[in-house]
C-alpha positions as semicolon CSV with decimal commas, in nm:
position;residue;x (nm);y (nm);z (nm)
1;M;-15,524;5,601;4,238
2;S;-15,471;5,786;4,565
3;E;-15,555;5,611;4,891
4;L;-15,861;5,711;5,092
5;P;-15,812;5,873;5,432
6;S;-15,797;5,639;5,727
7;G;-16,136;5,523;5,847
8;I;-16,314;5,590;5,517
9;K;-16,420;5,285;5,320
10;A;-16,449;5,277;4,944
11;T;-16,799;5,233;4,809
12;G;-16,941;5,141;4,473
13;W;-16,865;4,867;4,225
14;R;-16,514;4,808;4,100
15;M;-16,423;4,628;3,777
16;P;-16,274;4,283;3,846
17;D;-15,907;4,212;3,791
18;T;-15,797;4,091;3,448
19;L;-15,725;3,743;3,586
20;L;-16,082;3,721;3,713
21;I;-16,223;3,829;3,377
22;V;-16,027;3,567;3,185
23;F;-16,111;3,300;3,443
24;A;-16,480;3,387;3,401
25;V;-16,441;3,330;3,027
26;L;-16,289;2,991;3,108
27;L;-16,593;2,900;3,320
28;C;-16,829;3,009;3,041
29;S;-16,635;2,789;2,799
30;A;-16,681;2,497;3,037
31;L;-17,058;2,560;3,036
32;L;-17,048;2,567;2,655
33;T;-16,934;2,206;2,654
34;L;-17,269;2,113;2,809
35;L;-17,458;2,252;2,511
36;V;-17,250;2,228;2,192
37;P;-17,156;1,892;2,038
38;Q;-16,808;1,824;1,911
39;G;-16,721;1,778;1,546
40;Q;-16,428;1,704;1,322
41;F;-16,304;1,734;0,965
42;D;-16,084;1,533;0,733
43;T;-15,772;1,702;0,604
44;A;-15,543;1,669;0,304
45;L;-15,185;1,780;0,249
46;D;-15,147;2,088;0,030
47;A;-14,841;2,041;-0,188
48;N;-14,793;2,417;-0,229
49;T;-14,789;2,511;0,139
50;G;-14,702;2,181;0,308
51;R;-14,999;2,234;0,542
52;Q;-15,284;2,003;0,630
53;L;-15,599;2,176;0,502
54;L;-15,962;2,106;0,580
55;L;-16,180;1,926;0,330
56;A;-16,482;2,155;0,325
57;D;-16,748;1,884;0,287
58;S;-16,596;1,638;0,534
59;Y;-16,749;1,768;0,858
60;R;-16,912;1,513;1,081
61;M;-17,034;1,516;1,438
62;A;-16,855;1,311;1,696
63;H;-17,005;1,103;1,977
64;N;-17,340;1,078;1,791
65;G;-17,394;1,451;1,831
66;E;-17,403;1,434;2,210
67;P;-17,224;1,719;2,392
68;Q;-16,922;1,606;2,588
69;A;-16,914;1,804;2,912
70;V;-16,570;1,856;3,054
71;A;-16,498;1,720;3,400
72;L;-16,439;1,942;3,698
73;F;-16,112;1,758;3,763
74;A;-15,945;1,549;3,494
75;D;-15,645;1,321;3,491
76;G;-15,433;1,179;3,212
77;E;-15,431;1,377;2,887
78;K;-15,777;1,528;2,926
79;T;-15,832;1,885;3,043
80;G;-16,080;1,966;3,319
81;V;-16,204;2,295;3,457
82;L;-15,963;2,285;3,750
83;T;-15,668;2,150;3,550
84;A;-15,714;2,392;3,257
85;F;-15,487;2,650;3,417
86;F;-15,193;2,411;3,453
87;D;-15,257;2,252;3,114
88;G;-15,273;2,594;2,951
89;M;-14,953;2,712;3,116
90;T;-14,762;2,404;3,000
91;S;-14,908;2,365;2,650
92;G;-14,728;2,426;2,324
93;S;-14,357;2,450;2,258
94;R;-14,078;2,703;2,291
95;N;-14,178;2,846;1,953
96;G;-14,539;2,924;2,033
97;S;-14,860;2,867;2,220
98;A;-14,856;2,924;2,594
99;I;-14,523;2,798;2,722
100;G;-14,321;2,983;2,459
101;V;-14,502;3,311;2,521
102;I;-14,477;3,274;2,899
103;I;-14,102;3,216;2,897
104;F;-14,061;3,499;2,647
105;I;-14,245;3,738;2,880
106;L;-14,044;3,636;3,187
107;L;-13,703;3,642;3,015
108;V;-13,760;3,976;2,845
109;G;-13,903;4,122;3,165
110;G;-13,600;4,007;3,363
111;S;-13,360;4,136;3,098
112;F;-13,519;4,479;3,103
113;G;-13,497;4,475;3,482
114;V;-13,119;4,451;3,444
115;L;-13,111;4,727;3,181
116;L;-13,318;4,957;3,402
117;R;-13,096;4,888;3,706
118;T;-12,800;5,052;3,533
119;G;-12,993;5,380;3,543
120;A;-12,904;5,446;3,179
121;V;-13,261;5,424;3,052
122;D;-13,395;5,656;3,323
123;E;-13,128;5,917;3,260
124;L;-13,175;5,893;2,883
125;L;-13,549;5,941;2,922
126;K;-13,491;6,247;3,138
127;L;-13,255;6,383;2,874
128;L;-13,506;6,320;2,596
129;I;-13,791;6,477;2,791
130;S;-13,589;6,786;2,866
131;K;-13,510;6,824;2,495
132;M;-13,829;6,698;2,329
133;Q;-14,123;6,753;2,562
134;H;-14,258;7,019;2,325
135;K;-14,215;6,801;2,014
136;A;-14,426;6,501;2,120
137;R;-14,689;6,579;1,858
138;L;-14,431;6,489;1,593
139;L;-14,255;6,207;1,780
140;L;-14,559;5,990;1,858
141;P;-14,720;5,974;1,510
142;V;-14,386;5,898;1,343
143;M;-14,322;5,612;1,586
144;A;-14,678;5,482;1,542
145;L;-14,628;5,481;1,164
146;F;-14,317;5,266;1,200
147;F;-14,494;5,021;1,432
148;S;-14,780;4,992;1,183
149;L;-14,529;4,919;0,909
150;G;-14,376;4,652;1,132
151;G;-14,713;4,481;1,163
152;A;-14,779;4,511;0,790
153;I;-14,441;4,397;0,659
154;F;-14,329;4,122;0,894
155;G;-14,631;4,061;1,116
156;M;-14,506;4,226;1,434
157;G;-14,728;4,143;1,730
158;E;-14,570;3,972;2,029
159;E;-14,253;4,171;1,963
160;A;-14,437;4,490;2,064
161;M;-14,425;4,372;2,426
162;A;-14,049;4,420;2,430
163;F;-14,072;4,769;2,284
164;A;-14,348;4,860;2,531
165;I;-14,114;4,799;2,824
166;L;-13,884;5,066;2,684
167;L;-14,145;5,315;2,562
168;V;-14,398;5,315;2,848
169;P;-14,167;5,525;3,072
170;L;-14,090;5,762;2,783
171;V;-14,455;5,816;2,699
172;R;-14,547;5,874;3,063
173;M;-14,266;6,122;3,113
174;L;-14,395;6,312;2,810
175;G;-14,716;6,363;3,005
176;Y;-14,935;6,094;2,848
177;D;-15,105;5,799;3,015
178;A;-15,000;5,434;2,991
179;I;-15,281;5,352;2,749
180;T;-15,120;5,588;2,500
181;A;-14,805;5,376;2,519
182;V;-15,005;5,059;2,443
183;L;-15,175;5,232;2,150
184;L;-14,837;5,353;2,024
185;T;-14,677;5,007;2,031
186;Y;-14,910;4,709;2,023
187;G;-15,213;4,897;1,891
188;A;-15,027;5,034;1,591
189;T;-14,879;4,693;1,506
190;Q;-15,226;4,539;1,492
191;I;-15,355;4,806;1,255
192;G;-15,067;4,718;1,023
193;F;-15,116;4,345;1,083
194;A;-15,485;4,361;0,990
195;T;-15,448;4,574;0,676
196;S;-15,123;4,431;0,542
197;W;-15,056;4,347;0,180
198;M;-14,769;4,106;0,260
199;N;-14,795;3,983;0,621
200;P;-14,627;3,640;0,610
201;F;-14,833;3,510;0,904
202;S;-15,179;3,599;0,774
203;V;-15,225;3,734;0,420
204;A;-14,954;3,521;0,259
205;I;-15,083;3,200;0,419
206;A;-15,450;3,280;0,354
207;Q;-15,386;3,364;-0,012
208;S;-15,188;3,046;-0,058
209;I;-15,466;2,834;0,090
210;A;-15,724;3,016;-0,122
211;G;-15,523;2,943;-0,435
212;L;-15,431;3,308;-0,498
213;P;-15,090;3,437;-0,612
214;P;-14,876;3,580;-0,330
215;L;-14,908;3,958;-0,295
216;S;-15,202;3,964;-0,536
217;G;-15,445;4,250;-0,476
218;S;-15,168;4,456;-0,313
219;G;-15,284;4,788;-0,457
220;F;-15,616;4,779;-0,272
221;R;-15,453;4,657;0,049
222;I;-15,180;4,924;0,045
223;A;-15,447;5,193;0,010
224;M;-15,644;5,026;0,291
225;W;-15,335;5,016;0,515
226;L;-15,266;5,384;0,455
227;V;-15,624;5,492;0,530
228;F;-15,658;5,276;0,843
229;T;-15,316;5,381;0,973
230;L;-15,371;5,754;0,923
231;I;-15,717;5,748;1,081
232;Y;-15,590;5,537;1,370
233;I;-15,297;5,772;1,434
234;A;-15,527;6,075;1,419
235;W;-15,763;5,915;1,672
236;F;-15,495;5,807;1,916
237;I;-15,312;6,143;1,899
238;W;-15,644;6,324;1,956
239;R;-15,711;6,108;2,261
240;A;-15,356;6,145;2,393
241;E;-15,348;6,524;2,355
242;R;-15,693;6,567;2,509
243;L;-15,588;6,376;2,821
244;R;-15,244;6,535;2,828
245;R;-15,393;6,884;2,836
246;K;-15,598;6,785;3,140
247;A;-15,286;6,653;3,310
248;D;-15,083;6,960;3,216
249;Q;-15,336;7,181;3,392
250;Q;-15,267;6,996;3,715
251;T;-14,890;6,951;3,708
252;D;-14,585;7,158;3,624
253;F;-14,245;7,000;3,664
254;Q;-13,880;7,052;3,571
255;I;-13,668;6,753;3,466
256;T;-13,293;6,734;3,520
257;H;-13,063;6,452;3,413
258;Q;-12,718;6,307;3,492
259;F;-12,661;6,123;3,165
260;H;-12,289;6,054;3,096
261;W;-12,063;5,839;2,879
262;G;-12,108;5,524;3,087
263;H;-12,483;5,544;3,034
264;S;-12,415;5,598;2,664
265;L;-12,245;5,257;2,640
266;V;-12,551;5,084;2,786
267;V;-12,782;5,279;2,552
268;L;-12,564;5,182;2,254
269;T;-12,593;4,820;2,368
270;L;-12,971;4,855;2,372
271;I;-12,980;5,022;2,029
272;A;-12,749;4,761;1,878
273;G;-12,964;4,489;2,033
274;M;-13,285;4,633;1,888
275;V;-13,124;4,652;1,544
276;W;-13,021;4,290;1,590
277;V;-13,380;4,198;1,681
278;V;-13,528;4,375;1,377
279;W;-13,267;4,219;1,148
280;G;-13,335;3,875;1,289
281;V;-13,713;3,903;1,258
282;V;-13,709;4,047;0,906
283;T;-13,429;3,848;0,743
284;Q;-13,389;3,534;0,953
285;G;-13,742;3,466;1,074
286;Y;-13,650;3,495;1,442
287;F;-13,940;3,444;1,680
288;L;-13,994;3,405;2,054
289;R;-13,696;3,184;2,140
290;E;-13,442;3,387;1,944
291;I;-13,578;3,728;2,047
292;A;-13,583;3,638;2,416
293;T;-13,222;3,520;2,388
294;Q;-13,124;3,845;2,218
295;F;-13,262;4,045;2,509
296;F;-13,086;3,815;2,753
297;V;-12,756;3,889;2,574
298;M;-12,829;4,263;2,605
299;A;-12,883;4,212;2,978
300;I;-12,550;4,030;3,020
301;V;-12,358;4,302;2,836
302;S;-12,536;4,578;3,030
303;M;-12,472;4,402;3,361
304;T;-12,102;4,374;3,277
305;L;-12,079;4,742;3,183
306;G;-12,275;4,847;3,490
307;T;-12,056;4,646;3,725
308;V;-11,723;4,756;3,575
309;L;-11,825;5,122;3,548
310;K;-12,013;5,117;3,881
311;L;-12,327;5,262;3,725
312;N;-12,601;5,349;3,972
313;N;-12,385;5,198;4,249
314;A;-12,508;4,849;4,159
315;S;-12,325;4,523;4,230
316;L;-12,363;4,186;4,058
317;N;-12,610;4,076;4,324
318;D;-12,811;4,392;4,263
319;Y;-12,837;4,305;3,895
320;V;-12,947;3,950;3,974
321;D;-13,215;4,092;4,204
322;A;-13,317;4,331;3,927
323;F;-13,357;4,039;3,687
324;K;-13,581;3,856;3,933
325;T;-13,783;4,169;4,001
326;G;-13,830;4,240;3,631
327;A;-13,954;3,888;3,569
328;A;-14,181;3,900;3,875
329;Q;-14,346;4,222;3,755
330;L;-14,459;4,043;3,439
331;L;-14,577;3,727;3,613
332;P;-14,944;3,841;3,597
333;A;-14,914;3,861;3,219
334;A;-14,776;3,507;3,211
335;L;-15,064;3,381;3,424
336;V;-15,319;3,537;3,190
337;V;-15,156;3,362;2,895
338;G;-15,194;3,029;3,074
339;I;-15,564;3,078;3,145
340;A;-15,628;3,195;2,787
341;Q;-15,471;2,879;2,648
342;G;-15,666;2,671;2,899
343;I;-15,986;2,805;2,742
344;I;-15,882;2,663;2,406
345;L;-15,798;2,327;2,562
346;L;-16,136;2,309;2,736
347;L;-16,305;2,350;2,399
348;G;-16,102;2,064;2,257
349;G;-15,809;2,245;2,097
350;T;-15,761;2,358;1,738
351;N;-15,685;2,030;1,562
352;P;-15,945;1,995;1,281
353;E;-15,907;1,615;1,278
354;Q;-15,991;1,582;1,648
355;P;-16,344;1,621;1,793
356;T;-16,368;1,979;1,918
357;I;-16,634;2,242;1,979
358;L;-16,438;2,487;1,766
359;N;-16,483;2,262;1,463
360;T;-16,860;2,260;1,520
361;M;-16,864;2,639;1,551
362;L;-16,666;2,670;1,228
363;H;-16,900;2,438;1,036
364;S;-17,213;2,609;1,170
365;A;-17,089;2,951;1,069
366;A;-17,005;2,838;0,717
367;S;-17,347;2,675;0,677
368;S;-17,530;2,988;0,794
369;I;-17,350;3,211;0,542
370;N;-17,425;2,990;0,242
371;G;-17,720;3,097;0,028
372;H;-17,728;3,469;0,113
373;S;-17,653;3,779;-0,095
374;E;-17,296;3,878;-0,181
375;L;-17,295;4,179;0,049
376;F;-17,447;3,986;0,340
377;A;-17,205;3,699;0,290
378;A;-16,905;3,932;0,290
379;Q;-17,014;4,102;0,611
380;A;-17,101;3,767;0,770
381;M;-16,752;3,637;0,688
382;L;-16,602;3,942;0,857
383;V;-16,817;3,896;1,168
384;F;-16,739;3,525;1,181
385;Q;-16,364;3,572;1,146
386;S;-16,371;3,836;1,422
387;G;-16,566;3,605;1,653
388;F;-16,358;3,297;1,576
389;N;-16,045;3,496;1,656
390;F;-16,153;3,500;2,021
391;F;-16,065;3,132;2,039
392;V;-15,786;3,104;1,779
393;T;-15,569;3,415;1,811
394;S;-15,289;3,286;1,588
395;G;-15,316;3,440;1,241
396;S;-15,161;3,142;1,065
397;G;-15,365;2,899;1,277
398;Q;-15,691;3,074;1,198
399;A;-15,604;3,085;0,828
400;A;-15,537;2,710;0,825
401;L;-15,867;2,641;1,001
402;T;-16,105;2,882;0,829
403;M;-15,979;2,952;0,477
404;P;-16,030;2,596;0,345
405;L;-16,400;2,652;0,419
406;M;-16,429;3,024;0,342
407;A;-16,253;3,007;0,004
408;P;-16,491;2,757;-0,163
409;L;-16,785;2,917;0,019
410;S;-16,702;3,250;-0,144
411;D;-16,734;3,079;-0,483
412;L;-17,083;2,959;-0,392
413;V;-17,213;3,297;-0,273
414;G;-17,064;3,492;-0,562
415;I;-16,783;3,691;-0,403
416;S;-16,417;3,663;-0,492
417;R;-16,167;3,463;-0,293
418;Q;-15,965;3,782;-0,259
419;T;-16,258;3,934;-0,069
420;A;-16,277;3,625;0,151
421;V;-15,910;3,671;0,239
422;L;-15,982;4,037;0,312
423;A;-16,257;3,938;0,558
424;F;-16,014;3,698;0,725
425;Q;-15,733;3,947;0,771
426;L;-15,955;4,231;0,899
427;G;-16,137;4,001;1,139
428;D;-15,819;3,834;1,256
429;G;-15,600;4,140;1,308
430;L;-15,830;4,403;1,452
431;A;-15,991;4,165;1,702
432;H;-15,653;4,129;1,873
433;L;-15,703;4,479;2,011
434;F;-16,001;4,380;2,224
435;Y;-15,993;4,011;2,320
436;P;-15,857;3,890;2,656
437;T;-15,748;3,566;2,489
438;S;-15,479;3,758;2,297
439;A;-15,157;3,684;2,482
440;A;-14,972;3,975;2,320
441;L;-15,243;4,225;2,417
442;M;-15,265;4,103;2,775
443;G;-14,886;4,097;2,803
444;T;-14,851;4,453;2,674
445;L;-15,124;4,575;2,909
446;A;-14,950;4,410;3,202
447;I;-14,620;4,571;3,106
448;A;-14,789;4,912;3,092
449;G;-14,975;4,851;3,420
450;V;-15,316;4,888;3,254
451;E;-15,610;4,677;3,373
452;F;-15,808;4,508;3,098
453;S;-16,124;4,679;3,222
454;Q;-15,953;5,018;3,186
455;W;-15,849;4,924;2,836
456;L;-16,203;4,833;2,732
457;R;-16,346;5,155;2,873
458;A;-16,093;5,358;2,677
459;M;-16,118;5,152;2,357
460;W;-16,491;5,128;2,287
461;P;-16,491;5,438;2,061
462;L;-16,199;5,290;1,868
463;W;-16,382;4,957;1,844
464;L;-16,684;5,131;1,689
465;L;-16,460;5,325;1,452
466;L;-16,262;5,023;1,332
467;T;-16,575;4,809;1,301
468;G;-16,743;5,068;1,083
469;M;-16,432;5,110;0,868
470;S;-16,397;4,733;0,826
471;M;-16,759;4,689;0,719
472;L;-16,728;4,981;0,477
473;T;-16,412;4,826;0,332
474;M;-16,596;4,499;0,273
475;C;-16,877;4,690;0,097
476;V;-16,626;4,861;-0,132
477;A;-16,456;4,529;-0,207
478;V;-16,786;4,367;-0,308
479;A;-16,891;4,673;-0,512
480;I;-16,572;4,683;-0,719
481;G;-16,550;4,303;-0,753
482;Y;-16,217;4,294;-0,567
């Protein structure tokens, strides 16, 4: 946004910063503790999955049904409104929850700062733009298809943040806006994640809990993935081209490059590193800790090449500064992750055996669905899973919490357990595109420099489209007895 001339003050209302929006959600969650009582379930070990699963009829209220308001300031192990930020930032482990995601964001951001300081990425992008600026209509949909496959096959989500750092400059140099880059990377992965036939973090776990064979019902899900992916790509390309044409009418530029063999070595390091990341995720189950370390190794190699070959006239100290700058640029994303996790802690956490508001919400939703028609129950399951995903954004975590209730409930209302799993995966995956409690979404937006309010304004047509498609899919599933 251009600055106003001196002496002229901006007028009108401006959308609040993303941090303010998420903090407001935290305050609303604190108010919720004044109204909603806590509850808990009993669990039993599932021999097939090794997971503790809810016993559907074991719900009971805690504290005699009296709401337990959180304190403004809390000490010890409890979380208060003012301590939720710190507690959220430091919760979890290196393999997940807040602290793992935060360190992942900072390490990958710093590593890309080093890669960018060599100048190799900038010169490569200039070279690509000069050669391919008239072929973007082919490049973007092909890349989106691969990201959707990544979400469908091995549950890509957080990993899209790393790719976004690389692709945001490319997309912008092609003449598109930063939102297009988010749609290309993270958005496409979530379409694949939500419509997958084999996602190990959602469908596989949910089917196992529901007592269904792994990969069962794949034919319907593969067709669903293809339809959702093609429609999504068509929508996002239509949006990107419409905005690009407007930009093209205002600007006309020539791009020159100075790409040489020294830059090629850094680019080969990056390509080899990305292949290493994909191999690790697909075959070895690498997650946040391993992926962040892989990018750190890329940074070390690139720094060594840049120093020896004197790329971009950078010294070792320059590369250290670049690492710190890259990490600092993603600090807002890390802060949002901390607040988002603090919201969950204020509501009591996600342990079904501990008194929490989330357990009460889960039980109430299941009770309200029981006794209605098959079609209503299927749609209600979809709506519930989408809403519950606001608080529990982990696919495997939501499956472990909700499917032990949803699976037997589907038997009672006359729909198949396969359809109950379908409601879970559509509600879980697609909601990640719109909720500020999704660490991967907020991180990708921060990387692209897109405010959450901007994202919502751009995404409401897509939200309507995906909601309608999801509800239609549930109707088809009930009609054919899926």
